[in-house]
C-alpha positions as CSV (number, residue, x, y, z in Angstrom):
1,M,85.0,-92.0,-112.2
2,K,86.5,-88.8,-113.6
3,L,85.9,-85.1,-113.0
4,S,83.6,-83.7,-115.7
5,K,85.1,-81.2,-118.2
6,P,82.9,-78.3,-116.9
7,A,83.9,-79.1,-113.3
8,R,87.5,-79.2,-114.3
9,E,87.2,-75.7,-115.9
10,K,85.4,-74.5,-112.7
11,L,88.2,-75.8,-110.6
12,K,90.7,-73.9,-112.7
13,T,88.7,-70.8,-112.3
14,L,88.3,-71.2,-108.6
15,E,92.0,-71.9,-108.1
16,G,93.2,-69.4,-110.6
17,F,96.7,-69.6,-112.1
18,R,99.9,-68.3,-110.7
19,G,103.1,-69.0,-112.7
20,T,105.3,-68.2,-109.7
21,A,105.1,-69.7,-106.2
22,Y,103.2,-67.5,-103.7
23,L,102.1,-67.7,-100.1
24,C,98.4,-68.4,-99.8
25,P,96.4,-66.8,-96.9
26,A,97.1,-69.9,-94.8
27,G,100.9,-69.3,-95.3
28,V,101.5,-72.3,-97.7
29,W,103.6,-72.0,-100.8
30,T,101.3,-72.5,-103.8
31,L,101.8,-72.7,-107.5
32,G,99.9,-73.1,-110.7
33,H,96.3,-74.2,-110.1
34,G,96.5,-74.4,-106.3
35,F,99.3,-76.9,-106.2
36,T,101.1,-77.2,-102.9
37,E,102.9,-80.5,-102.8
38,G,106.6,-80.0,-103.0
39,V,106.3,-76.3,-103.9
40,R,109.0,-74.0,-102.6
41,E,109.7,-70.3,-102.8
42,G,110.9,-69.3,-106.2
43,D,109.3,-72.2,-108.1
44,T,107.7,-71.4,-111.5
45,I,105.4,-73.3,-113.9
46,T,104.0,-72.7,-117.3
47,Q,100.3,-73.0,-118.2
48,T,101.0,-76.2,-120.2
49,E,102.9,-77.7,-117.3
50,A,100.1,-76.7,-114.9
51,N,97.5,-78.4,-117.1
52,E,99.5,-81.6,-117.1
53,R,100.1,-81.5,-113.4
54,L,96.4,-80.9,-112.7
55,T,95.5,-84.0,-114.7
56,S,98.0,-86.0,-112.7
57,E,97.0,-84.6,-109.3
58,L,93.3,-84.9,-109.9
59,A,93.6,-88.7,-110.2
60,W,94.4,-88.9,-106.5
61,F,91.4,-86.8,-105.4
62,E,89.0,-88.5,-107.8
63,N,90.0,-91.9,-106.5
64,A,89.6,-90.7,-102.8
65,V,86.1,-89.4,-103.4
66,F,85.0,-92.5,-105.3
67,V,86.4,-94.9,-102.6
68,E,85.1,-92.9,-99.7
69,T,81.6,-92.7,-101.1
70,G,81.6,-96.3,-102.3
71,G,80.8,-95.1,-105.8
72,D,77.3,-94.1,-104.6
73,V,77.4,-90.6,-106.1
74,T,76.0,-88.7,-109.0
75,Q,78.3,-86.9,-111.4
76,A,77.4,-83.5,-109.9
77,Q,77.9,-84.7,-106.4
78,F,81.2,-86.3,-107.4
79,D,82.4,-83.2,-109.1
80,A,81.6,-81.0,-106.1
81,M,83.3,-83.3,-103.7
82,V,86.4,-83.6,-105.8
83,L,86.7,-79.8,-105.9
84,F,86.2,-79.7,-102.2
85,C,88.7,-82.5,-101.6
86,F,91.3,-80.9,-103.9
87,N,91.1,-77.7,-101.7
88,V,91.0,-79.2,-98.2
89,G,93.0,-82.3,-98.7
90,V,92.1,-86.0,-98.6
91,E,92.5,-86.5,-94.9
92,A,90.3,-83.5,-94.1
93,F,87.7,-84.8,-96.7
94,R,87.6,-88.2,-95.0
95,K,86.7,-86.6,-91.7
96,S,84.4,-84.0,-93.0
97,S,80.7,-83.6,-92.2
98,V,80.2,-83.3,-96.0
99,L,81.2,-86.9,-96.6
100,K,79.4,-88.2,-93.4
101,A,76.1,-86.5,-94.4
102,H,76.4,-87.8,-98.0
103,N,77.1,-91.3,-96.9
104,R,74.1,-91.4,-94.7
105,G,72.0,-90.1,-97.6
106,D,71.2,-86.7,-96.2
107,H,72.2,-84.6,-99.3
108,V,70.8,-81.3,-98.1
109,A,72.8,-81.6,-94.9
110,A,75.9,-82.5,-97.0
111,A,75.3,-79.3,-99.1
112,R,75.0,-77.2,-96.0
113,A,78.2,-78.8,-94.6
114,F,80.3,-77.3,-97.4
115,G,79.7,-73.9,-95.8
116,L,81.4,-75.0,-92.6
117,W,84.8,-75.1,-94.4
118,N,85.2,-71.4,-95.0
119,K,88.0,-70.7,-92.5
120,A,91.8,-70.7,-92.5
121,T,94.5,-69.9,-90.1
122,V,95.9,-66.4,-90.9
123,N,98.6,-64.9,-88.8
124,G,98.0,-67.6,-86.2
125,K,94.2,-66.9,-85.9
126,L,91.4,-68.9,-87.5
127,Q,89.4,-66.6,-89.7
128,V,86.4,-66.7,-92.1
129,L,87.7,-66.0,-95.6
130,A,85.3,-64.4,-98.1
131,G,86.9,-66.3,-101.0
132,L,86.4,-69.6,-99.3
133,T,82.8,-68.7,-98.4
134,R,82.0,-68.0,-102.1
135,R,83.8,-71.2,-103.2
136,R,81.9,-73.4,-100.7
137,A,78.6,-71.9,-102.0
138,E,79.5,-72.8,-105.5
139,E,80.5,-76.3,-104.5
140,A,77.2,-76.8,-102.6
141,A,75.2,-75.5,-105.6
142,M,77.1,-77.9,-107.9
143,Y,76.5,-80.8,-105.5
144,L,72.7,-80.3,-105.7
145,S,72.6,-79.4,-109.4
146,D,71.5,-82.8,-110.6
147,A,69.1,-83.7,-107.8
148,V,66.3,-86.0,-109.0
149,D,63.7,-83.6,-107.5
150,D,63.1,-80.6,-109.8
151,T,62.2,-78.4,-106.9
152,P,65.0,-75.8,-106.4
153,Q,67.2,-76.6,-103.5
154,V,68.0,-73.6,-101.2
155,V,70.7,-74.2,-98.7
156,A,70.7,-71.8,-95.8
157,P,74.1,-70.8,-94.6
158,E,75.4,-72.1,-91.3
159,K,74.5,-69.8,-88.4
160,P,76.7,-68.8,-85.5
161,M,75.8,-70.4,-82.2
162,A,74.6,-67.1,-80.8
163,T,72.1,-66.5,-83.6
164,S,71.0,-70.0,-84.3
165,T,67.3,-70.4,-84.1
166,T,67.8,-73.9,-82.8
167,V,69.7,-72.6,-79.8
168,I,67.5,-69.6,-79.2
169,A,64.3,-71.6,-79.4
170,G,65.7,-74.5,-77.4
171,S,67.1,-72.2,-74.7
172,T,63.9,-70.2,-74.5
173,A,61.9,-73.4,-74.1
174,A,64.3,-74.6,-71.4
175,I,64.0,-71.3,-69.5
176,A,60.2,-71.3,-69.9
177,T,60.1,-74.9,-68.5
178,A,62.3,-73.9,-65.6
179,T,60.1,-70.9,-64.9
180,Q,57.0,-73.1,-64.8
181,I,58.8,-75.5,-62.4
182,A,59.8,-72.6,-60.2
183,D,56.3,-71.3,-60.1
184,A,54.9,-74.7,-59.2
185,V,57.5,-75.2,-56.5
186,G,56.8,-71.7,-55.1
187,K,53.1,-72.6,-54.7
188,L,54.0,-76.0,-53.2
189,K,56.4,-74.4,-50.7
190,G,53.6,-72.1,-49.6
191,S,51.5,-75.1,-48.6
192,V,54.2,-77.5,-47.4
193,S,56.8,-75.8,-45.3
194,V,58.9,-78.9,-44.7
195,L,60.3,-78.7,-48.2
196,G,63.0,-76.2,-47.0
197,D,65.0,-73.6,-48.8
198,W,67.0,-76.0,-51.1
199,L,64.4,-76.2,-53.8
200,M,65.0,-72.9,-55.6
201,P,68.8,-73.6,-56.0
202,A,67.8,-77.0,-57.3
203,V,65.5,-75.5,-59.8
204,A,68.3,-73.2,-61.0
205,V,70.6,-76.2,-61.5
206,V,67.9,-78.0,-63.5
207,A,67.5,-74.9,-65.8
208,L,71.3,-74.7,-66.3
209,V,71.4,-78.4,-67.2
210,A,68.5,-78.1,-69.6
211,I,70.2,-75.1,-71.4
212,G,73.5,-77.0,-71.5
213,W,71.8,-80.0,-73.1
214,V,70.3,-77.8,-75.8
215,L,73.7,-76.2,-76.6
216,Y,75.3,-79.7,-76.7
217,E,72.6,-80.9,-79.1
218,R,73.3,-77.9,-81.3
219,Y,77.0,-78.7,-81.4
220,Q,76.2,-82.3,-82.4
221,N,73.9,-81.1,-85.2
222,R,76.6,-78.8,-86.4
223,A,79.1,-81.6,-86.4
224,R,76.6,-83.7,-88.5
225,G,76.3,-80.8,-91.0
226,A,72.9,-79.7,-90.0
227,I,71.8,-76.1,-89.2
């Protein structure tokens, strides 16, 4: 299976062209259409040479996507994942939530998961890059572009843990439940004095455990590519 011609042109647009090696934001020497293998400071390349190298390098990424998906992929899904794989590398693609969600048949989650890969280490710190954010959005749109369902697919961006509705709603529910428990225990203590003073600390522990569980579930959902 090969990258379609429109997707190849999109890749060239996304990567751009640089005839002289340069340091990308992640500090890696890059040349031509995003080539990094064997590139050193001072290297140069012509547009013709870049086109030839792109054809050669794409074969590796095309094969990786086809093998890792077992060939169970539409042309648009294949194109999007090849562009993604070309950018992040084969090993990262194999471990990605994009591939995991795709292989379990959850295509909306796979599309969302593209958005998780919008960060790079700059000056020793992991940062969100606007260019990568835009690229992932385009890849996600491409991935869904030939879905059988004609209903437009809208993929919401991944939300930070602090603003996630899943976390907020879950934590609120856990706190509300703990409050109800505390209220019931307070009434029970008023009628049964032998229960002692250890109940309220115990309730606090239960509330903390409940909230911790919600946050853990949120982390697991994020790892699976879900919002």
